PAVOMI-607443 format. One line per 2 residues: their letters; for each residue x, y, z negated of N, C-alpha, C. Coordinates in Angstrom, 2 decimals, padded with zeros to 5 digits. Layout:
A) X,Y,Z,X,Y,Z,X,Y,Z  ...
//
This chain:
MS) -008.09,027.43,026.49,-007.49,026.49,025.55,-006.15,027.02,025.07  -005.96,027.11,023.76,-004.68,027.52,023.20,-003.74,026.33,023.15
TM) -002.47,026.58,023.41,-001.48,025.50,023.37,-000.40,025.82,022.35  000.44,024.82,022.10,001.56,024.99,021.18,002.69,024.06,021.60
RA) 003.89,024.37,021.12,005.01,023.47,021.33,004.97,022.39,020.27  005.28,021.17,020.68,005.32,020.06,019.73,006.29,019.01,020.23
II) 006.81,018.22,019.32,007.64,017.08,019.68,006.72,015.88,019.91  006.88,015.24,021.06,006.09,014.05,021.37,007.03,012.92,021.78
QE) 006.48,011.71,021.81,007.21,010.58,022.38,006.22,009.77,023.20  006.69,009.25,024.31,005.83,008.48,025.21,006.17,007.00,025.20
AP) 007.17,006.63,024.41,007.56,005.22,024.29,008.33,005.06,022.99  008.31,003.86,022.40,009.15,003.62,021.23,010.62,003.59,021.64
GG) 011.49,003.85,020.70,012.91,003.78,021.02,013.76,004.64,020.13  014.94,004.99,020.62,015.89,005.79,019.86,015.53,007.25,019.87
PE) 016.38,008.08,019.27,016.10,009.51,019.20,015.85,010.15,020.57  016.42,009.56,021.61,016.29,010.17,022.94,014.86,010.19,023.47
VL) 013.94,009.44,022.85,012.55,009.43,023.34,011.79,010.68,022.90  012.36,011.45,021.96,011.69,012.64,021.48,011.90,013.80,022.47
KV) 010.81,014.50,022.78,010.94,015.64,023.69,009.91,016.71,023.34  010.20,017.93,023.77,009.30,019.05,023.53,008.26,019.11,024.64
AE) 007.01,019.35,024.25,005.93,019.47,025.22,004.97,020.56,024.77  004.21,021.09,025.71,003.11,022.00,025.41,001.84,021.17,025.31
IE) 001.20,021.21,024.16,-000.02,020.44,023.96,-001.10,021.35,023.40  -002.30,020.85,023.33,-003.40,021.65,022.83,-003.24,021.93,021.34
RP) -003.48,023.18,020.99,-003.41,023.56,019.57,-004.66,023.09,018.85  -004.52,022.47,017.69,-005.71,021.99,016.98,-006.48,023.14,016.34
EP) -007.73,022.87,016.01,-008.57,023.82,015.29,-008.99,023.21,013.96  -009.07,024.02,012.91,-009.43,023.46,011.60,-010.89,023.03,011.54
GL) -011.14,021.85,011.00,-012.49,021.35,010.83,-013.03,021.72,009.46  -014.11,021.10,009.09,-014.72,021.33,007.80,-013.73,021.04,006.68
LE) -013.54,021.99,005.76,-012.63,021.87,004.62,-011.16,021.76,005.02  -010.83,022.15,006.23,-009.44,022.11,006.69,-008.87,023.51,006.87
VL) -007.55,023.57,006.91,-006.85,024.81,007.24,-005.95,024.56,008.45  -005.75,025.61,009.22,-004.77,025.60,010.31,-003.54,026.34,009.79
VR) -002.39,025.67,009.80,-001.15,026.25,009.28,-000.16,026.43,010.42  000.37,027.64,010.52,001.47,027.87,011.45,002.74,027.38,010.78
VH) 003.37,026.39,011.36,004.52,025.72,010.74,005.78,026.58,010.93  006.41,026.93,009.83,007.69,027.62,009.89,008.84,026.64,009.82
AA) 008.67,025.56,009.04,009.71,024.54,008.93,009.07,023.20,008.62  009.71,022.14,009.06,009.20,020.78,008.86,010.33,019.88,008.38
GV) 010.08,019.15,007.30,011.08,018.22,006.79,011.15,016.96,007.64  012.32,016.33,007.62,012.56,015.08,008.36,012.80,013.98,007.33
NP) 012.09,012.86,007.48,012.15,011.77,006.50,012.36,010.42,007.19  012.86,009.43,006.45,013.06,008.11,007.05,011.80,007.53,007.70
TD) 010.63,007.81,007.12,009.40,007.29,007.74,009.21,007.83,009.15  009.79,009.00,009.45,009.68,009.57,010.79,010.46,008.75,011.81
WK) 011.74,008.47,011.51,012.51,007.73,012.51,012.12,006.26,012.57  011.59,005.73,011.47,011.07,004.36,011.54,009.84,004.30,012.44
GR) 008.95,005.28,012.31,007.77,005.34,013.17,008.14,005.55,014.62  009.13,006.40,014.88,009.59,006.62,016.26,010.11,005.33,016.88
AR) 010.91,004.58,016.12,011.48,003.34,016.65,010.39,002.31,016.93  009.39,002.21,016.02,008.29,001.27,016.23,007.36,001.72,017.34
GT) 007.20,003.02,017.47,006.21,003.57,018.38,004.82,003.59,017.78  004.72,003.34,016.47,003.43,003.38,015.78,003.61,004.02,014.41
SM) 002.54,004.58,013.90,002.54,005.09,012.54,002.42,003.94,011.55  002.51,004.24,010.27,002.32,003.22,009.24,000.92,002.61,009.31
TG) -000.02,003.39,009.83,-001.40,002.91,009.92,-001.71,002.27,011.27  -000.67,002.09,012.11,-000.85,001.39,013.37,-001.25,002.25,014.54
VA) -001.30,003.58,014.37,-001.62,004.47,015.48,-000.46,004.47,016.46  -000.75,004.24,017.72,000.31,004.13,018.72,000.94,005.48,019.03
LP) 002.26,005.46,019.22,003.05,006.62,019.60,002.67,007.84,018.79  002.95,007.81,017.51,002.48,008.87,016.62,003.17,010.19,016.87
RL) 002.49,011.26,016.58,003.12,012.57,016.44,003.83,012.56,015.10  005.08,012.94,015.09,005.91,012.77,013.91,005.87,013.96,012.96
GF) 006.22,013.69,011.71,006.42,014.74,010.73,005.30,014.87,009.73  005.67,014.95,008.44,004.70,015.11,007.36,004.97,016.33,006.48
DV) 006.24,016.70,006.32,006.59,017.83,005.46,006.35,019.15,006.18  005.59,020.03,005.55,005.24,021.30,006.17,005.45,022.44,005.20
SG) 006.02,023.53,005.69,005.94,024.82,005.01,005.61,025.86,006.07  004.60,026.68,005.76,004.19,027.65,006.75,003.17,028.62,006.20
VV) 002.42,029.22,007.11,001.47,030.27,006.76,000.10,029.90,007.31  -000.91,030.04,006.47,-002.28,029.75,006.90,-002.67,030.70,008.02
EA) -003.09,030.13,009.15,-003.51,030.90,010.31,-005.02,031.09,010.32  -005.75,030.04,009.95,-007.20,030.09,009.94,-007.72,029.04,008.97
VG) -008.93,029.25,008.48,-009.54,028.29,007.57,-010.85,027.79,008.16  -011.16,026.51,007.89,-012.41,025.92,008.34,-013.54,026.22,007.37
RG) -014.72,025.83,007.73,-015.89,026.05,006.90,-015.72,025.35,005.55  -016.11,026.03,004.51,-016.08,025.45,003.17,-014.78,025.67,002.41
VT) -013.75,026.21,003.04,-012.46,026.43,002.38,-012.48,027.75,001.63  -012.23,027.69,000.33,-012.17,028.91,-000.49,-010.82,029.09,-001.17
MY) -009.96,028.07,-001.11,-008.67,028.13,-001.80,-007.68,029.08,-001.14  -007.76,029.17,000.19,-006.77,029.92,000.94,-007.47,030.86,001.92
EP) -006.69,031.82,002.38,-007.14,032.70,003.46,-005.96,032.95,004.37  -006.21,033.41,005.60,-005.10,033.66,006.53,-004.04,034.55,005.91
GD) -002.78,034.15,006.11,-001.66,034.89,005.57,-001.04,034.26,004.34  -001.75,033.31,003.71,-001.20,032.64,002.53,-000.06,031.71,002.94
EV) 001.02,031.72,002.15,002.13,030.80,002.37,001.87,029.51,001.61  001.96,028.38,002.31,001.66,027.09,001.71,002.72,026.06,002.09
FG) 002.77,024.98,001.29,003.60,023.84,001.66,002.86,022.58,001.25  003.20,021.45,001.88,002.49,020.23,001.55,002.88,019.06,002.44
MP) 002.20,017.95,002.20,002.44,016.71,002.93,001.10,016.24,003.52  000.64,016.90,004.58,-000.71,016.63,005.07,-000.89,015.25,005.68
RF) -002.05,014.66,005.37,-002.61,013.48,006.04,-001.87,012.16,005.79  -000.73,012.17,005.13,000.02,010.93,004.93,-000.88,009.83,004.34
PH) -000.78,008.57,004.84,000.15,008.03,005.84,-000.34,008.12,007.29  -001.42,008.85,007.51,-001.93,009.03,008.87,-001.11,010.12,009.57
PA) -000.90,010.02,010.87,-000.04,010.98,011.55,-000.50,012.42,011.36  000.45,013.26,010.96,000.13,014.68,010.74,000.65,015.56,011.86
GA) 001.74,015.13,012.50,002.29,015.91,013.62,002.92,017.21,013.19  003.73,017.17,012.13,004.33,018.40,011.61,005.47,018.93,012.48
YA) 005.99,018.11,013.40,007.00,018.61,014.32,006.27,019.40,015.41  005.72,020.52,015.05,004.90,021.30,015.98,004.73,022.70,015.42
EY) 004.20,023.59,016.26,004.01,024.97,015.81,002.82,025.13,014.89  001.85,024.20,014.97,000.67,024.28,014.12,000.25,022.88,013.68
VT) -000.32,022.80,012.47,-000.95,021.57,012.01,-002.28,021.93,011.34  -003.20,020.99,011.35,-004.42,021.12,010.56,-004.46,019.97,009.56
AP) -005.08,020.23,008.42,-005.23,019.20,007.39,-006.20,019.71,006.34  -006.74,018.79,005.52,-007.57,019.22,004.39,-006.83,020.25,003.53
AR) -007.54,021.26,003.08,-006.93,022.35,002.33,-006.17,021.84,001.11  -006.69,020.80,000.45,-006.06,020.32,-000.77,-004.85,019.42,-000.52
HF) -004.46,019.25,000.74,-003.20,018.59,001.04,-002.03,019.58,000.94  -002.35,020.84,000.67,-001.32,021.87,000.53,-001.40,022.51,-000.86
AR) -000.34,023.22,-001.21,-000.33,024.09,-002.39,000.39,025.37,-002.00  000.28,026.37,-002.83,000.96,027.63,-002.51,002.47,027.44,-002.59
KP) 003.16,027.96,-001.60,004.62,027.83,-001.56,005.23,028.51,-002.78  006.20,027.86,-003.42,006.83,028.49,-004.58,007.44,029.84,-004.22
AG) 007.29,030.78,-005.14,007.93,032.08,-004.94,009.44,031.92,-005.07  010.17,032.70,-004.32,011.62,032.73,-004.48,012.41,031.77,-003.62
ID) 011.72,030.91,-002.83,012.44,030.05,-001.89,011.89,030.27,-000.50  012.70,029.97,000.51,012.26,030.18,001.89,011.55,028.94,002.42
HV) 011.08,029.03,003.66,010.31,027.92,004.23,011.17,026.68,004.44  012.45,026.84,004.72,013.32,025.67,004.89,013.41,024.90,003.58
QA) 013.65,025.62,002.49,013.71,024.97,001.18,012.37,024.30,000.84  011.28,025.00,001.10,009.96,024.47,000.76,009.61,023.25,001.61
AA) 010.01,023.25,002.88,009.68,022.12,003.76,010.45,020.86,003.39  011.56,021.03,002.66,012.35,019.87,002.24,011.73,019.13,001.08
LP) 010.72,019.73,000.44,010.24,019.19,-000.83,009.09,018.17,-000.75  008.03,018.39,000.00,006.78,017.67,-000.28,006.87,016.16,-000.37
LA) 007.24,015.46,000.69,007.20,014.01,000.67,008.18,013.43,-000.35  009.40,013.92,-000.35,010.40,013.36,-001.26,010.10,013.71,-002.71
AL) 009.71,014.96,-002.98,009.44,015.36,-004.35,008.18,014.68,-004.88  007.14,014.56,-004.04,005.93,013.85,-004.48,006.23,012.37,-004.73
TA) 007.07,011.78,-003.90,007.45,010.38,-004.11,008.10,010.22,-005.47  009.05,011.11,-005.79,009.73,011.04,-007.08,008.77,011.33,-008.23
WQ) 007.93,012.35,-008.07,006.99,012.73,-009.12,006.00,011.60,-009.40  005.39,011.07,-008.34,004.39,010.02,-008.54,005.01,008.74,-009.07
GL) 006.25,008.44,-008.66,006.93,007.25,-009.16,007.31,007.38,-010.62  007.89,008.52,-011.00,008.40,008.68,-012.36,007.32,009.12,-013.35
VD) 006.50,010.07,-012.95,005.54,010.67,-013.88,004.22,009.90,-013.89  003.64,009.69,-012.71,002.33,009.04,-012.65,002.41,007.54,-012.89
TA) 003.39,006.89,-012.29,003.48,005.43,-012.38,004.24,004.98,-013.63  005.46,005.50,-013.80,006.29,005.05,-014.92,006.00,005.80,-016.22
RV) 005.35,006.95,-016.12,005.01,007.76,-017.29,006.26,008.07,-018.13  007.25,008.64,-017.45,008.54,008.95,-018.08,008.33,009.87,-019.29
QA) 009.12,009.59,-020.34,009.05,010.36,-021.58,010.45,010.88,-021.94  010.45,011.97,-022.70,011.71,012.53,-023.18,012.48,011.47,-023.96
GQ) 013.79,011.41,-023.71,014.66,010.47,-024.42,014.80,009.12,-023.75  013.98,008.83,-022.76,014.11,007.55,-022.06,015.32,007.56,-021.14
RV) 015.80,006.36,-020.87,016.93,006.18,-019.95,016.38,005.80,-018.58  016.71,006.61,-017.58,016.18,006.43,-016.23,017.33,006.18,-015.27
LV) 017.23,005.09,-014.51,018.22,004.77,-013.48,017.63,005.08,-012.11  018.29,005.96,-011.37,017.85,006.35,-010.03,018.86,005.83,-009.01
HA) 018.42,004.95,-008.13,019.30,004.46,-007.06,019.29,005.44,-005.88  020.38,005.42,-005.11,020.55,006.35,-003.99,020.27,007.77,-004.47
AA) 020.93,008.12,-005.58,020.58,009.34,-006.30,020.89,010.62,-005.55  021.73,010.57,-004.54,022.04,011.77,-003.76,021.18,011.90,-002.52
GG) 020.31,010.93,-002.28,019.45,010.95,-001.10,018.29,011.91,-001.25  017.42,011.92,-000.24,016.30,012.86,-000.23,015.40,012.73,-001.43
VG) 014.96,011.51,-001.72,014.12,011.28,-002.91,014.97,011.30,-004.17  016.12,010.65,-004.12,016.93,010.46,-005.31,017.35,011.75,-005.98
HL) 017.82,012.73,-005.22,018.34,013.94,-005.86,017.22,014.76,-006.49  016.01,014.62,-005.97,014.86,015.28,-006.59,014.39,014.50,-007.82
AV) 014.47,013.17,-007.74,014.10,012.34,-008.89,015.00,012.61,-010.08  016.30,012.80,-009.83,017.22,013.13,-010.92,016.75,014.39,-011.64
QI) 016.39,015.40,-010.87,015.99,016.67,-011.47,014.65,016.58,-012.19  013.72,015.83,-011.63,012.41,015.67,-012.26,012.55,014.91,-013.58
AK) 013.34,013.84,-013.56,013.56,013.08,-014.80,014.22,013.95,-015.86  015.20,014.76,-015.46,015.85,015.65,-016.42,014.87,016.69,-016.95
AK) 014.00,017.21,-016.09,013.02,018.19,-016.52,012.06,017.61,-017.55  011.89,016.28,-017.50,011.02,015.59,-018.46,011.78,015.16,-019.71
GA) 013.06,015.50,-019.77,013.84,015.21,-020.97,014.49,013.85,-020.99  014.60,013.18,-019.85,015.19,011.84,-019.80,016.72,011.91,-019.72
YV) 017.34,010.78,-020.06,018.78,010.57,-019.85,018.89,009.86,-018.50  019.61,010.46,-017.54,019.57,010.00,-016.16,020.90,009.39,-015.72
IG) 020.80,008.18,-015.17,021.93,007.49,-014.56,021.64,007.38,-013.07  022.60,007.75,-012.24,022.40,007.68,-010.79,023.45,006.82,-010.13
TA) 023.07,006.13,-009.06,024.05,005.40,-008.27,024.32,006.17,-006.98  025.60,006.29,-006.65,026.00,007.03,-005.45,027.49,006.80,-005.22
RE) 027.92,007.06,-004.00,029.35,007.00,-003.72,030.09,008.08,-004.50  031.36,007.84,-004.77,032.14,008.73,-005.62,032.14,010.17,-005.11
AK) 032.14,010.36,-003.79,032.21,011.71,-003.22,030.99,012.55,-003.62  029.92,011.91,-004.06,028.70,012.65,-004.40,028.47,012.78,-005.90
HE) 029.43,012.32,-006.70,029.27,012.36,-008.14,029.22,013.79,-008.68  030.09,014.66,-008.20,030.10,016.04,-008.69,028.77,016.73,-008.37
FL) 028.25,016.49,-007.19,026.95,017.05,-006.80,025.87,016.61,-007.77  025.84,015.32,-008.10,024.81,014.79,-008.98,024.96,015.30,-010.41
RG) 026.19,015.43,-010.87,026.38,016.00,-012.20,025.89,017.44,-012.24  026.05,018.14,-011.12,025.56,019.50,-011.04,024.04,019.59,-011.12
LG) 023.37,018.50,-010.75,021.91,018.44,-010.85,021.45,018.01,-012.23  022.40,017.58,-013.07,022.05,017.19,-014.43,022.19,015.72,-014.75
AD) 022.66,014.91,-013.79,022.83,013.48,-014.07,023.81,013.29,-015.24  023.42,012.42,-016.17,024.26,012.18,-017.34,025.36,011.17,-017.06
EV) 025.08,010.19,-016.21,026.08,009.21,-015.77,025.89,008.99,-014.28  027.00,008.75,-013.59,026.94,008.41,-012.17,027.79,007.17,-011.93
VD) 027.23,006.20,-011.21,027.88,004.92,-010.99,028.21,004.78,-009.50  029.46,004.53,-009.19,029.87,004.28,-007.80,029.58,002.82,-007.48
YT) 028.48,002.60,-006.77,028.03,001.23,-006.49,028.98,000.48,-005.55  029.90,001.22,-004.90,030.85,000.54,-004.01,032.03,-000.05,-004.77
KV) 032.19,000.37,-006.05,033.35,-000.08,-006.81,032.99,-000.95,-008.00  031.78,-000.75,-008.55,031.37,-001.55,-009.70,029.93,-002.01,-009.49
DF) 029.57,-003.07,-010.19,028.19,-003.57,-010.15,027.37,-002.76,-011.14  026.40,-002.01,-010.61,025.61,-001.16,-011.50,024.91,-001.98,-012.58
AE) 024.61,-003.24,-012.28,023.90,-004.08,-013.25,024.77,-004.41,-014.46  026.09,-004.22,-014.32,026.98,-004.51,-015.43,027.27,-003.29,-016.28
VA) 027.02,-002.10,-015.74,027.38,-000.88,-016.48,026.17,-000.09,-016.95  025.03,-000.27,-016.30,023.80,000.42,-016.72,022.99,-000.55,-017.57
RD) 022.77,-000.20,-018.83,022.10,-001.10,-019.76,021.02,-000.37,-020.55  020.08,-001.16,-021.09,019.01,-000.62,-021.93,018.25,000.50,-021.23
VD) 018.00,000.30,-019.94,017.28,001.29,-019.14,015.77,001.12,-019.35  015.07,002.25,-019.42,013.61,002.21,-019.58,012.90,002.20,-018.23
IV) 013.44,002.93,-017.24,012.78,003.07,-015.93,013.84,002.99,-014.84  013.55,002.21,-013.81,014.37,002.20,-012.60,013.53,002.69,-011.43
LD) 014.06,003.66,-010.67,013.43,004.10,-009.43,014.28,003.60,-008.28  013.73,002.72,-007.46,014.50,001.99,-006.44,013.96,002.25,-005.03
PI) 014.64,003.09,-004.25,014.24,003.31,-002.86,014.94,002.40,-001.87  015.68,001.38,-002.37,016.51,000.54,-001.50,015.91,-000.85,-001.32
SG) 015.46,-001.47,-002.38,014.87,-002.82,-002.37,015.95,-003.85,-002.05  015.59,-004.95,-001.37,016.56,-006.02,-001.16,016.98,-006.62,-002.48
DY) 018.29,-006.83,-002.66,018.75,-007.42,-003.92,018.79,-006.41,-005.06  018.46,-005.15,-004.78,018.43,-004.16,-005.85,017.31,-004.44,-006.84
GP) 016.24,-005.10,-006.41,015.15,-005.43,-007.32,015.59,-006.37,-008.43  016.04,-007.58,-008.10,016.47,-008.50,-009.16,017.65,-007.99,-009.96
RS) 018.58,-007.27,-009.33,019.72,-006.74,-010.06,019.29,-005.63,-011.02  018.28,-004.86,-010.60,017.80,-003.79,-011.48,017.11,-004.34,-012.72
LE) 016.50,-005.51,-012.59,015.88,-006.13,-013.77,016.89,-006.35,-014.87  018.14,-006.64,-014.47,019.19,-006.89,-015.46,019.49,-005.64,-016.29
TL) 019.22,-004.47,-015.73,019.53,-003.23,-016.44,018.41,-002.82,-017.38  017.20,-003.35,-017.16,016.02,-002.89,-017.88,015.86,-003.58,-019.23
RD) 015.42,-002.83,-020.21,015.05,-003.42,-021.48,013.71,-004.12,-021.31  013.39,-005.03,-022.20,012.07,-005.66,-022.18,011.01,-004.57,-022.36
GG) 009.96,-004.64,-021.55,008.91,-003.63,-021.62,009.17,-002.42,-020.75  010.25,-002.44,-019.98,010.58,-001.32,-019.11,009.72,-001.29,-017.85
VL) 010.10,-000.41,-016.91,009.33,-000.23,-015.68,010.28,-000.21,-014.48  009.97,-001.03,-013.47,010.70,-001.03,-012.21,009.76,-000.51,-011.12
VS) 010.08,000.65,-010.58,009.27,001.27,-009.53,010.04,001.18,-008.22  009.55,000.35,-007.30,010.14,000.26,-005.97,009.38,001.20,-005.03
LL) 010.11,001.80,-004.11,009.48,002.67,-003.12,009.28,001.97,-001.79  009.58,000.66,-001.77,009.36,-000.15,-000.58,008.52,-001.37,-000.96
PS) 007.73,-001.89,-000.02,006.78,-002.95,-000.35,007.37,-004.35,-000.46  008.69,-004.46,-000.39,009.32,-005.78,-000.33,009.75,-006.29,-001.69
VG) 008.97,-006.02,-002.73,009.27,-006.56,-004.05,008.88,-008.04,-004.05  009.84,-008.93,-004.25,009.59,-010.37,-004.14,008.80,-010.92,-005.30
DD) 008.13,-012.02,-005.03,007.37,-012.70,-006.09,008.27,-013.15,-007.23  009.53,-013.48,-006.90,010.47,-013.90,-007.94,010.76,-012.74,-008.90
VL) 010.87,-011.53,-008.34,011.11,-010.35,-009.18,009.89,-010.08,-010.06  008.71,-010.16,-009.48,007.48,-009.91,-010.25,007.32,-010.93,-011.37
AA) 007.64,-012.20,-011.07,007.50,-013.24,-012.09,008.51,-013.04,-013.22  009.76,-012.73,-012.86,010.79,-012.51,-013.88,010.46,-011.29,-014.73
AE) 009.91,-010.26,-014.08,009.54,-009.05,-014.81,008.41,-009.34,-015.80  007.43,-010.11,-015.36,006.28,-010.40,-016.21,006.71,-011.14,-017.48
KR) 007.67,-012.03,-017.35,008.13,-012.79,-018.52,008.72,-011.88,-019.59  009.25,-010.73,-019.17,009.89,-009.82,-020.11,009.03,-008.59,-020.41
GI) 007.80,-008.62,-019.98,006.92,-007.50,-020.24,007.27,-006.25,-019.46  007.99,-006.43,-018.35,008.37,-005.31,-017.50,007.28,-005.07,-016.45
RA) 006.86,-003.83,-016.32,005.94,-003.49,-015.23,006.77,-003.29,-013.97  006.43,-004.04,-012.92,007.19,-003.95,-011.67,006.23,-003.93,-010.49
GW) 006.60,-003.19,-009.48,005.79,-003.12,-008.27,006.25,-001.97,-007.42  005.51,-001.72,-006.35,005.90,-000.64,-005.46,004.78,000.39,-005.37
TL) 005.19,001.62,-005.09,004.23,002.71,-004.98,004.46,003.45,-003.67  003.38,003.85,-003.04,003.43,004.63,-001.80,002.92,006.03,-002.10
VE) 003.67,007.02,-001.66,003.30,008.40,-001.93,001.98,008.74,-001.24  001.23,009.69,-001.83,-000.02,010.13,-001.21,-000.17,011.63,-001.40
PD) -000.92,012.29,-000.52,-001.16,013.73,-000.69,-001.72,014.01,-002.08  -001.26,015.13,-002.69,-001.54,015.32,-004.11,-001.43,016.81,-004.43
HA) -002.56,017.52,-004.40,-002.56,018.95,-004.66,-002.04,019.25,-006.07  -002.50,018.48,-007.06,-002.06,018.71,-008.43,-000.56,018.46,-008.58
GM) -000.07,017.40,-007.95,001.36,017.12,-007.99,002.18,018.22,-007.32  001.69,018.74,-006.20,002.40,019.82,-005.52,002.47,021.06,-006.40
KE) 001.42,021.35,-007.15,001.44,022.50,-008.06,002.48,022.29,-009.16  002.59,021.06,-009.66,003.60,020.77,-010.68,005.00,020.95,-010.11
IA) 005.20,020.49,-008.89,006.50,020.63,-008.23,006.83,022.11,-008.02  005.85,022.87,-007.56,006.06,024.31,-007.36,006.43,024.99,-008.68
AL) 005.78,024.58,-009.77,006.08,025.18,-011.07,007.51,024.88,-011.50  007.97,023.64,-011.26,009.36,023.30,-011.58,010.34,024.13,-010.76
VE) 010.03,024.33,-009.47,010.89,025.14,-008.61,010.96,026.57,-009.15  009.80,027.13,-009.48,009.76,028.52,-009.94,010.43,028.69,-011.30
AG) 010.47,027.62,-012.08,011.14,027.66,-013.39,012.64,027.41,-013.27  013.13,027.16,-012.05,014.54,026.89,-011.86,014.97,025.49,-012.25
RL) 014.00,024.57,-012.35,014.30,023.20,-012.76,014.41,022.23,-011.59  014.06,022.67,-010.38,014.04,021.77,-009.23,014.40,022.54,-007.97
RA) 015.30,021.97,-007.19,015.65,022.55,-005.89,016.00,021.44,-004.93  015.71,021.65,-003.69,016.08,020.69,-002.65,017.45,021.04,-002.09
EI) 018.31,020.05,-002.03,019.59,020.21,-001.34,019.35,020.04,000.14  019.80,021.00,000.93,019.61,020.94,002.38,020.87,020.37,003.02
DS) 020.74,019.19,003.60,021.87,018.56,004.27,022.19,019.26,005.57  021.16,019.53,006.37,021.36,020.14,007.68,020.03,020.69,008.19
VF) 020.13,021.67,009.09,018.95,022.32,009.67,019.10,022.33,011.19  018.04,021.93,011.88,018.03,021.90,013.34,016.80,022.64,013.85
PL) 016.90,023.29,015.02,015.68,023.85,015.61,014.77,022.73,016.10  013.50,023.02,016.25,012.52,022.02,016.67,012.98,021.26,017.91
EE) 013.57,021.99,018.86,013.98,021.37,020.12,015.05,020.30,019.93  015.73,020.31,018.78,016.80,019.35,018.53,016.38,018.28,017.54
AA) 015.10,017.92,017.57,014.60,016.88,016.68,015.36,015.57,016.86  015.77,015.28,018.08,016.53,014.04,018.33,017.84,014.06,017.56
KA) 018.52,015.20,017.54,019.78,015.31,016.79,019.53,015.16,015.29  018.40,015.68,014.82,018.06,015.54,013.41,017.86,014.07,013.06
HE) 017.23,013.31,013.95,017.03,011.88,013.71,018.36,011.14,013.74  019.24,011.52,014.66,020.56,010.89,014.70,021.29,011.10,013.39
RG) 021.19,012.31,012.87,021.84,012.62,011.59,021.23,011.78,010.47  019.92,011.69,010.43,019.25,010.93,009.38,019.59,009.46,009.42
ET) 019.71,008.92,010.60,019.93,007.47,010.73,021.35,007.05,010.38  022.23,008.01,010.08,023.56,007.63,009.58,023.47,007.09,008.15
NR) 022.36,007.43,007.45,022.19,007.04,006.04,023.32,007.57,005.17  023.88,008.69,005.57,024.96,009.29,004.78,024.65,010.74,004.44
TT) 023.40,011.11,004.48,023.03,012.49,004.19,022.99,012.74,002.68  023.21,013.99,002.32,023.04,014.43,000.94,021.88,015.40,000.93
GK) 020.77,015.00,000.33,019.59,015.84,000.35,018.77,015.65,001.62  018.18,016.73,002.11,017.16,016.67,003.16,017.59,017.36,004.46
IV) 017.02,016.85,005.55,017.16,017.44,006.88,015.87,018.19,007.19  016.00,019.38,007.79,014.83,020.21,008.05,014.88,020.75,009.48
LT) 013.71,020.81,010.12,013.56,021.47,011.42,012.97,022.85,011.22  013.53,023.83,011.90,012.92,025.17,011.91,012.04,025.27,013.14
VV) 010.87,025.84,012.98,009.87,025.83,014.04,009.56,027.23,014.57  009.24,028.17,013.69,008.91,029.53,014.14,010.15,030.17,014.73
R) 009.98,030.73,015.94,011.13,031.35,016.61,011.31,032.78,016.13
//
C-alpha cells in the first residue's frame, strides 16, 4: 500500500485540530486523474468546514482543501485529455471533500485544466475556487458587458481582487469597497473607484450600478439594492439572501440571488487564458508549508488578508 502525507482532523474545533498524518494514497478511478499536489490554496470554506467538523455536504470530519496545482502522476481508464507529467490546476470535487491538503488527490479529469504558462504552482493554486467564483458570478450569472458599472464588495479579498480583474477584462467600470490601506493595491489591479466602507456608506456614493458582487451578505444585500439601477443584477456568494431583498429586487426588475461555485473545465480554460494574456493574477498574501496548515487557518481567520493564502506541498 502506498501512503502519502496529508492534513487530517479527528474532531471539530480551532486550527489546532489540524495535524499531519500518513494515510493511504488514492488511486485514479474511471475517467479520473491522480495529481501530485505541488501547492494547495486555502479558502474560507476550509476553516468553516474545520470548525463544523463536516463538509458542506454533511460528510463528517472532512479532508480539507479544494484548490490544487500540481502534476499528473497517473490517469484512470478512459482519460485522454492528460498524461503523466502534465501540469494542471483546478478545483476538484467541490462541494464534496477533495482533500487537497495532501501530497496527492484524485478527481475527474475535467475538474482540472492545464496550468497557465508563465506562473508557478503557488500562483496557480491561488486561482481555482476564487477565480471560478468570480467568473461564474460575473460572466455566467450576471452576464457582464463592456461599459457596465460593477460594484465588488471586499474587493481586496480572495474572490474580490480576482473579480475586479475579470470585470475589467470584460470592459466594465469597476467600483470596489475596501479599507483605505488597500486602495492603492486595487487601483493597481484596474479598479476605477475605491470606497472606504469604514468611512462612508457605499450605498450613498456608488450609484447607477449594473452588477453587484457580494461575498459578505448580511445588511450588504438591502444596502446594495440602493446602488443598483432598475433591471440590474445582485449576485450574492452566500445563501442568506433574505426574502425582503428578493421581493424588493423583483419590484424593480432586479435579478437577485446567490450562486455557489462548481467545478468548470471551460471556466478554468478561460481563467488560464486571462492569466496568459496578462489580464489576471492572484495576489499571494502568505505561503505556508503543508505542516503549518494550522497557521494558515489562523491567518485566514483574521479576515484581514489581501489576496490568497497558499500551502506548499512538494518538498
